[in-house]
ZADO-369855 format. One line per 8 residues: number of its first residue (from 1); their letters; for each residue y negated, z, x of C-alpha. Coordinates in Angstrom, 3 decimals, decimal comma, always signed. Layout:
NUM	a	Y/Z/X; ... .
END
This chain:
1	xxxxxxxx	-116,491/+59,253/+123,363; -113,811/+61,729/+124,574; -114,959/+61,362/+128,174; -118,499/+62,334/+127,191; -117,203/+65,321/+125,235; -115,102/+66,386/+128,196; -118,044/+66,113/+130,582; -120,248/+68,118/+128,238 .
9	xxxxxxxx	-117,638/+70,856/+127,952; -117,217/+71,004/+131,730; -120,963/+71,374/+132,166; -121,067/+74,254/+129,674; -118,269/+76,138/+131,419; -119,552/+75,548/+134,962; -123,066/+76,654/+133,980; -121,847/+79,890/+132,394 .
17	xxxxxxxx	-119,971/+80,915/+135,535; -122,754/+79,813/+137,889; -125,394/+81,848/+136,026; -123,060/+84,847/+136,153; -123,030/+84,613/+139,953; -119,711/+82,815/+140,563; -119,201/+80,118/+143,161; -117,748/+77,166/+141,268 .
25	xxxxxxxx	-115,969/+73,926/+142,044; -116,929/+71,529/+140,549; -120,395/+72,691/+139,515; -123,261/+71,573/+137,317; -125,270/+70,315/+140,307; -122,362/+68,283/+141,668; -120,185/+67,255/+138,692; -118,361/+64,529/+140,639 .
33	xxxxxxxx	-116,977/+67,083/+143,088; -113,257/+67,660/+142,625; -111,374/+70,948/+142,870; -107,741/+71,004/+143,930; -104,975/+73,542/+144,230; -102,420/+73,042/+147,016; -98,878/+72,984/+145,676; -95,575/+72,903/+147,536 .
41	xxxxxxxx	-94,610/+69,978/+149,755; -98,236/+69,062/+150,354; -98,912/+68,118/+146,751; -102,297/+68,744/+145,174; -103,270/+69,351/+141,566; -106,774/+68,782/+140,260; -108,266/+71,564/+138,108; -111,314/+71,641/+135,861 .
49	xxxxxxxx	-112,700/+74,858/+137,334; -112,311/+77,127/+140,336; -114,657/+80,097/+139,961; -114,830/+82,718/+142,707; -116,558/+85,977/+143,550; -115,615/+86,301/+147,227; -117,177/+89,738/+147,624; -114,938/+91,102/+144,885 .
57	xxxxxxxx	-111,865/+89,025/+145,693; -111,911/+87,247/+142,334; -110,631/+83,724/+141,704; -110,303/+82,101/+138,274; -108,708/+78,783/+137,330; -110,152/+77,051/+134,276; -108,586/+74,374/+132,097; -111,147/+72,723/+129,806 .
65	xxxxxxxx	-109,956/+70,700/+126,807; -112,273/+68,857/+124,423; -109,471/+67,074/+122,560; -107,944/+68,349/+119,322; -104,436/+67,516/+120,590; -102,667/+68,291/+123,843; -100,723/+65,527/+125,613; -97,701/+67,781/+126,118 .
73	xxxxxxxx	-96,230/+70,919/+124,598; -98,245/+74,104/+124,819; -95,353/+75,908/+126,505; -95,317/+73,237/+129,211; -99,058/+73,725/+129,704; -98,610/+77,455/+130,123; -95,875/+77,140/+132,732; -97,752/+74,396/+134,581 .
81	xxxxxxxx	-100,901/+76,486/+134,816; -99,000/+79,605/+135,823; -97,637/+77,668/+138,789; -101,191/+76,675/+139,684; -102,325/+80,284/+139,394; -99,586/+81,410/+141,746; -100,291/+78,653/+144,271; -104,036/+79,367/+144,251 .
89	xxxxxxxx	-103,537/+83,155/+144,344; -105,893/+83,317/+141,341; -106,433/+86,406/+139,182; -106,101/+84,580/+135,860; -106,195/+81,287/+133,999; -108,868/+80,580/+131,405; -108,145/+77,975/+128,729; -111,353/+76,601/+127,169 .
97	xxxxxxxx	-111,656/+74,311/+124,152; -114,583/+73,405/+121,911; -112,495/+71,292/+119,555; -108,963/+72,642/+119,271; -107,861/+75,719/+117,353; -104,810/+77,220/+118,987; -101,817/+78,352/+116,999; -101,713/+82,180/+116,945 .
105	xxxxxxxx	-98,126/+82,204/+118,216; -99,077/+79,901/+121,104; -101,993/+82,186/+121,918; -99,812/+85,257/+121,888; -97,276/+83,544/+124,154; -99,992/+82,677/+126,664; -101,812/+86,013/+126,495; -98,566/+87,810/+127,289 .
113	xxxxxxxx	-98,492/+85,773/+130,498; -102,067/+86,640/+131,485; -103,991/+83,760/+129,910; -107,417/+84,049/+128,307; -108,985/+81,750/+125,716; -112,533/+80,669/+125,033; -113,323/+78,614/+121,960; -116,622/+77,745/+120,297 .
121	xxxxxxxx	-117,610/+81,307/+119,451; -116,863/+82,602/+122,937; -118,718/+79,693/+124,558; -121,779/+80,327/+122,400; -121,687/+84,046/+123,127; -121,285/+83,807/+126,896; -123,963/+81,104/+127,133; -126,371/+83,490/+125,434 .
129	xxxxxxxx	-125,154/+86,409/+127,545; -125,683/+84,745/+130,943; -129,017/+83,337/+129,834; -130,122/+86,889/+129,028; -128,418/+89,017/+131,678; -127,923/+86,544/+134,527; -125,517/+87,740/+137,209; -125,049/+91,116/+135,536 .
137	xxxxxxxx	-123,086/+89,258/+132,841; -120,195/+88,884/+135,288; -118,931/+92,394/+134,547; -118,417/+91,670/+130,878; -116,855/+88,288/+131,654; -114,395/+89,845/+134,089; -113,569/+92,533/+131,541; -112,908/+89,904/+128,861 .
145	xxxxxxxx	-110,568/+88,060/+131,238; -108,721/+91,284/+132,126; -109,629/+90,890/+135,798; -109,745/+94,102/+137,850; -111,128/+94,636/+141,345; -111,043/+97,367/+143,970; -114,578/+98,298/+142,955; -113,270/+99,486/+139,599 .
153	xxxxxxxx	-111,015/+102,212/+140,995; -114,035/+104,138/+142,280; -115,102/+107,283/+140,382; -118,687/+108,184/+139,544; -119,031/+111,989/+139,660; -122,068/+113,496/+137,970; -123,168/+116,887/+136,638; -123,698/+117,053/+132,873 .
161	xxxxxxxx	-124,501/+119,464/+130,079; -121,728/+119,554/+127,479; -122,403/+120,667/+123,903; -121,506/+120,141/+120,245; -123,626/+119,834/+117,172; -123,389/+122,912/+114,886; -120,910/+121,493/+112,367; -117,566/+123,215/+111,969 .
169	xxxxxxxx	-115,805/+119,945/+111,143; -117,203/+118,019/+114,123; -114,940/+117,271/+117,076; -117,448/+114,986/+118,776; -118,464/+115,934/+122,320; -121,978/+115,288/+123,623; -122,923/+115,090/+127,309; -126,362/+114,711/+128,869 .
177	xxxxxxxx	-126,481/+113,332/+132,425; -128,343/+110,873/+134,643; -127,156/+107,550/+136,030; -128,577/+104,566/+137,871; -129,099/+101,211/+136,121; -126,679/+99,629/+138,619; -123,879/+101,953/+137,586; -124,554/+101,475/+133,867 .
185	xxxxxxxx	-124,937/+97,692/+134,096; -121,467/+97,560/+135,594; -119,792/+99,848/+133,071; -121,636/+99,281/+129,770; -121,682/+96,673/+127,038; -123,386/+96,607/+123,654; -121,246/+98,044/+120,865; -118,220/+95,788/+120,412 .
193	xxxxxxxx	-116,973/+94,386/+117,174; -113,722/+92,797/+118,305; -112,297/+91,663/+114,971; -109,761/+89,109/+116,136; -111,743/+87,884/+119,138; -111,609/+90,201/+122,099; -114,956/+91,234/+123,600; -116,825/+88,494/+121,758 .
201	xxxxxxxx	-118,717/+89,826/+118,792; -121,689/+91,843/+119,929; -125,338/+92,187/+119,179; -127,329/+90,042/+121,597; -130,306/+91,630/+123,342; -133,775/+90,085/+123,159; -134,665/+88,347/+126,407; -138,440/+88,658/+125,991 .
209	xxxxxxxx	-138,141/+92,436/+125,559; -136,094/+92,646/+128,759; -138,833/+90,954/+130,769; -141,453/+93,429/+129,508; -139,266/+96,404/+130,388; -138,489/+95,005/+133,836; -142,218/+94,679/+134,550; -142,869/+98,227/+133,358 .
217	xxxxxxxx	-140,120/+99,969/+135,353; -141,150/+98,120/+138,492; -144,440/+100,037/+138,548; -144,996/+103,086/+140,698; -144,088/+106,394/+138,977; -142,607/+104,628/+135,961; -140,523/+106,636/+133,524; -138,356/+105,275/+130,733 .
225	xxxxxxxx	-137,768/+107,697/+127,865; -135,882/+108,261/+125,597; -132,140/+108,401/+126,233; -129,620/+105,679/+126,700; -126,888/+106,543/+124,167; -123,349/+105,472/+125,091; -119,838/+106,160/+123,929; -117,619/+107,516/+126,713 .
233	xxxxxxxx	-114,077/+106,170/+126,851; -111,024/+108,398/+126,828; -110,556/+107,672/+130,555; -113,589/+109,800/+131,423; -112,612/+113,254/+132,599; -114,675/+116,414/+132,020; -114,186/+119,443/+134,297; -115,755/+122,779/+133,375 .
241	xxxxxxxx	-117,965/+124,373/+136,032; -119,220/+127,962/+136,292; -122,722/+128,578/+134,990; -124,863/+130,134/+137,768; -125,784/+133,734/+137,083; -128,698/+133,896/+139,545; -131,203/+131,528/+141,118; -131,536/+130,705/+144,841 .
249	xxxxxxxx	-133,554/+133,844/+145,495; -130,827/+136,017/+143,964; -132,775/+136,749/+140,797; -130,588/+137,137/+137,711; -130,695/+134,285/+135,193; -130,562/+135,023/+131,485; -129,885/+131,886/+129,455; -130,887/+131,559/+125,807 .
257	xxxxxxxx	-128,138/+130,547/+123,373; -125,623/+130,530/+126,201; -122,688/+129,680/+123,917; -124,257/+126,392/+122,860; -123,545/+124,462/+126,075; -121,472/+124,270/+129,251; -121,993/+122,832/+132,699; -119,383/+120,191/+133,547 .
265	xxxxxxxx	-118,477/+117,563/+136,102; -118,019/+114,143/+134,503; -115,667/+111,804/+136,339; -116,473/+108,274/+135,160; -114,245/+105,391/+136,354; -116,310/+102,375/+137,390; -114,423/+100,030/+135,077; -116,347/+96,931/+134,060 .
273	xxxxxxxx	-117,755/+96,949/+130,518; -115,773/+100,069/+129,643; -118,488/+102,055/+127,835; -120,304/+101,033/+124,669; -124,086/+101,290/+124,316; -124,958/+102,709/+120,912; -128,703/+102,752/+121,549; -130,997/+101,767/+124,411 .
281	xxxxxxxx	-129,524/+98,364/+125,243; -132,919/+96,830/+125,921; -133,979/+99,750/+128,122; -130,832/+99,323/+130,202; -130,595/+95,542/+130,362; -134,275/+95,339/+131,227; -133,163/+96,278/+134,746; -131,298/+92,982/+135,184 .
289	xxxxxxxx	-134,538/+91,427/+136,448; -135,671/+94,256/+138,734; -135,459/+94,661/+142,502; -132,103/+95,858/+143,939; -133,625/+99,177/+145,003; -134,871/+99,840/+141,466; -131,416/+99,177/+140,065; -129,860/+101,455/+142,659 .
297	xxxxxxxx	-132,153/+104,474/+142,531; -133,976/+104,584/+139,153; -132,804/+107,640/+137,182; -131,928/+106,979/+133,542; -131,225/+109,841/+131,148; -127,968/+109,237/+129,284; -126,544/+110,876/+126,188; -122,799/+110,347/+126,221 .
305	xxxxxxxx	-120,784/+110,675/+123,018; -117,030/+111,195/+123,193; -114,084/+111,457/+120,798; -115,719/+109,273/+118,165; -113,563/+107,069/+115,953; -114,567/+103,349/+116,121; -115,789/+103,436/+112,518; -117,988/+106,448/+113,306 .
313	xxxxxxxx	-119,398/+104,673/+116,376; -120,297/+101,679/+114,223; -121,948/+103,892/+111,611; -123,928/+105,670/+114,347; -125,015/+102,357/+115,882; -126,205/+101,067/+112,506; -127,921/+104,347/+111,615; -129,871/+104,524/+114,883 .
321	xxxxxxxx	-130,811/+100,864/+115,107; -131,418/+100,201/+111,422; -133,506/+103,339/+110,892; -135,453/+103,166/+114,144; -136,387/+99,478/+113,801; -135,505/+96,642/+111,456; -132,003/+95,467/+112,250; -130,706/+92,051/+111,243 .
329	xxxxxxxx	-129,066/+92,591/+107,805; -126,408/+90,030/+108,649; -125,309/+92,130/+111,615; -125,332/+95,293/+109,497; -122,925/+93,587/+107,090; -120,732/+92,317/+109,896; -120,405/+95,732/+111,507; -118,851/+96,995/+108,270 .
337	xxxxxxxx	-116,013/+94,466/+108,530; -112,517/+95,907/+108,404; -109,128/+94,198/+108,213; -107,667/+97,165/+106,362; -106,766/+95,679/+102,966; -106,331/+99,142/+101,443; -109,889/+100,145/+102,360; -111,227/+96,846/+101,029 .
345	xxxxxxxx	-109,450/+97,261/+97,705; -111,277/+100,556/+97,220; -114,719/+99,220/+98,235; -116,180/+96,004/+96,778; -118,681/+95,717/+99,632; -115,916/+95,774/+102,250; -113,767/+93,396/+100,196; -116,596/+90,856/+99,897 .
353	xxxxxxxx	-117,323/+90,991/+103,635; -113,636/+90,505/+104,483; -113,371/+87,534/+102,104; -116,391/+85,766/+103,600; -115,327/+86,492/+107,183; -111,912/+84,946/+106,523; -113,398/+81,987/+104,636; -115,307/+81,216/+107,832 .
361	xxxxxxxx	-111,962/+80,688/+109,576; -110,751/+77,947/+107,218; -111,938/+74,805/+105,453; -114,272/+74,020/+103,788; -116,343/+76,811/+105,381; -114,764/+76,788/+108,836; -117,375/+77,964/+111,366; -120,142/+77,228/+108,842 .
369	xxxxxxxx	-121,110/+80,824/+108,019; -123,429/+82,850/+110,251; -121,690/+86,149/+110,942; -124,014/+87,737/+113,502; -127,685/+88,107/+114,375; -127,738/+84,706/+116,073; -126,857/+81,156/+115,097; -128,447/+78,561/+112,825 .
377	xxxxxxxx	-125,861/+78,210/+110,058; -127,447/+77,861/+106,614; -124,934/+80,193/+104,947; -124,986/+83,831/+106,047; -122,403/+86,576/+105,701; -124,955/+88,923/+104,131; -125,885/+86,546/+101,314; -122,428/+85,104/+100,612 .
385	xxxxxxxx	-120,963/+88,619/+100,430; -123,826/+89,770/+98,217; -124,211/+90,654/+94,544; -122,696/+87,503/+93,035; -119,408/+87,744/+94,916; -119,220/+91,517/+94,432; -119,777/+91,044/+90,688; -116,780/+88,714/+90,536 .
393	xxxxxxxx	-114,462/+91,191/+92,289; -115,813/+94,443/+90,812; -113,686/+96,563/+88,466; -114,945/+94,573/+85,480; -115,349/+91,325/+87,418; -113,778/+88,199/+85,948; -112,192/+87,055/+89,207; -110,507/+90,422/+89,502 .
401	xxxxxxxx	-109,510/+90,355/+85,814; -107,611/+87,061/+86,069; -106,238/+87,307/+89,637; -104,568/+90,024/+91,704; -107,019/+92,283/+93,530; -106,208/+91,075/+97,042; -108,416/+89,298/+99,561; -105,859/+86,535/+100,177 .
409	xxxxxxxx	-105,779/+85,638/+96,473; -109,554/+85,586/+96,183; -109,780/+83,398/+99,285; -107,276/+80,917/+97,823; -109,306/+80,575/+94,616; -112,650/+80,274/+96,412; -111,296/+77,710/+98,874; -110,038/+75,559/+96,016 .
417	xxxxxxxx	-113,288/+75,871/+94,088; -115,612/+75,052/+96,973; -113,326/+72,293/+98,287; -113,627/+70,578/+94,904; -117,387/+71,099/+95,036; -117,492/+69,490/+98,488; -115,452/+66,489/+97,290; -117,770/+65,885/+94,323 .
425	xxxxxxxx	-120,991/+66,447/+96,281; -120,028/+65,240/+99,801; -123,502/+64,143/+100,934; -125,177/+67,268/+99,598; -122,536/+69,518/+101,154; -122,770/+67,914/+104,587; -126,574/+67,990/+104,814; -127,739/+71,569/+104,101 .
433	xxxxxxxx	-131,057/+70,903/+105,826; -131,932/+68,502/+102,991; -129,911/+69,619/+99,990; -129,619/+72,990/+98,259; -125,856/+72,889/+97,566; -124,654/+74,273/+100,903; -127,315/+76,952/+101,364; -127,462/+80,643/+100,472 .
441	xxxxxxxx	-129,262/+79,801/+97,242; -126,703/+77,150/+96,355; -123,698/+79,359/+97,109; -125,192/+82,094/+94,924; -125,676/+79,693/+92,016; -122,171/+78,253/+92,289; -120,623/+81,730/+92,374; -122,462/+82,417/+89,119 .
449	xxxxxxxx	-121,103/+79,123/+87,808; -117,552/+80,182/+88,746; -118,081/+83,319/+86,671; -119,165/+81,143/+83,730; -116,020/+79,021/+84,060; -113,868/+82,150/+83,939; -115,823/+83,458/+80,952; -115,369/+80,141/+79,133 .
457	xxxxxxxx	-111,666/+79,702/+79,884; -110,667/+83,394/+79,696; -107,707/+82,731/+82,026; -106,989/+81,709/+85,638; -108,586/+78,385/+86,535; -106,594/+75,329/+87,537; -107,831/+72,633/+89,889; -108,150/+70,281/+86,920 .
465	xxxxxxxx	-110,360/+72,691/+84,987; -112,654/+73,366/+87,931; -112,906/+69,627/+88,608; -113,824/+68,664/+85,034; -116,699/+71,169/+84,885; -118,092/+70,269/+88,302; -117,917/+66,548/+87,468; -119,746/+67,274/+84,219 .
473	xxxxxxxx	-122,403/+69,091/+86,269; -122,787/+66,106/+88,612; -123,164/+63,710/+85,708; -125,399/+65,892/+83,551; -127,770/+67,129/+86,263; -131,273/+65,701/+85,913; -132,857/+64,647/+89,195; -131,499/+65,303/+92,668 .
481	xxxxxxxx	-130,374/+68,279/+94,728; -133,057/+68,110/+97,414; -134,205/+71,578/+98,396; -137,798/+70,409/+98,782; -138,009/+69,450/+95,096; -136,063/+72,451/+93,771; -137,273/+75,413/+95,825; -140,553/+75,746/+93,948 .
489	xxxxxxxx	-138,633/+75,970/+90,643; -136,048/+78,505/+91,785; -137,940/+81,233/+93,620; -136,617/+84,772/+94,119; -133,886/+86,524/+92,148; -135,035/+85,080/+88,837; -135,067/+81,642/+90,439; -131,354/+81,936/+91,204 .
497	xxxxxxxx	-130,725/+82,864/+87,566; -132,810/+79,889/+86,403; -130,853/+77,598/+88,734; -127,609/+78,826/+87,186; -128,994/+78,443/+83,654; -129,979/+74,825/+84,296; -126,518/+74,034/+85,686; -125,010/+75,485/+82,489 .
505	xxxxxxxx	-127,225/+73,170/+80,425; -126,080/+70,163/+82,460; -122,406/+70,989/+81,812; -123,053/+71,649/+78,119; -124,096/+68,026/+77,665; -120,383/+67,185/+77,808; -118,846/+70,574/+76,998; -121,106/+72,277/+74,428 .
513	xxxx	-118,926/+75,394/+74,251; -119,365/+76,123/+77,958; -120,922/+79,597/+78,134; -123,288/+81,250/+80,559 .
END
């Protein structure tokens, strides 16, 4: 029922803001409460959400929609809500939907007027964020909504050692300084990967690890080595200071390797979520559950990196986290994502990742592929973008041989192929928990089968050709597609090859010349 969907969406949104420390009307504890905005001439307008942080002077209006269609034009919605924002003296308007995908032009029109959007991916992310970080999640939420407060104009001044690594080609600056958890919790987020969704795609911290760290740092005389590693934004100012030549007693100081470092004053604006954590996220976010005094006065050692290109920051993040401890391979793949078609055309790995990411935006894979280190989707970016897809688009790959080497062309072919597969095997496609078709193993086998079709036909494939072979597979396959009965037969890499071989045999019952 639409009403039930609407109520469920309201509860999700209210709960996110409440856990982040906002005062909300209505709220999850009192869902029948109504929130109104006073308009001119004594008129009132009901809103889905009023979220406030009185201490920071923040007020947010939320409009929650669980329907796939709006009951009036999007432009009318924008102007209506802007009037509400003005009347309520609110900082921004947040449009939330768990069912509707907004037209990019509509989004751009609204964003230019100060709107923000949350859809399924944002809702999932911020639910996980507030569950992990509690009220400290409000800084990242405010940043994502482009809300600024007086608190953010303050400057954090701190002494630091400035140095470079001994590489002639390196322009990266390194700074070592100390900071309190409170200051860093306000200004830091985990490395962003904002490919199309602002401030949304990030590695989620492990809540159980945070609790252990919070208990440890709450002990007397606790220390917390090693460094927190962050990337400093271009807004941070560095001022050179004179190196002292004598100590307090007047005794001359002789420094070793004096040319390797400088003493500086770092001026760090207190902007919410403005610095990226490259390493040490659990050590920092462990302080979310500590006493206020611990947050305020604990001294953390910070290594600040500056003047690093986003790609270099990503590479550094992966290098540190993947080498120091096992990092989710799906996240490693995702962090390589680039929208630069030229780069992708030169690198099969990047091309495959881009293809799969964009397939996840459209049918039949829409929101069915797990892109990050969280989620329960059966298909993962890492596996879909693996060896079988890269073989098809490699220099000698058959997909590349018969189609132009461009991600959009590959996506068109793959969408057609898998849409036909879905239409022929609808039950198997829609129930990946039971059937092998829509799983990593199934996708791998069907990519191999696509290669066999191209090898057999030796030309671009039409819808009719794809359909006839997949129908022959459905008719010639012995037994069912239940994972429970097939997984013991198709184990490991060889198992995937055996799965493909048996599909070839099924098709050859009708088309004997079909090749592997």
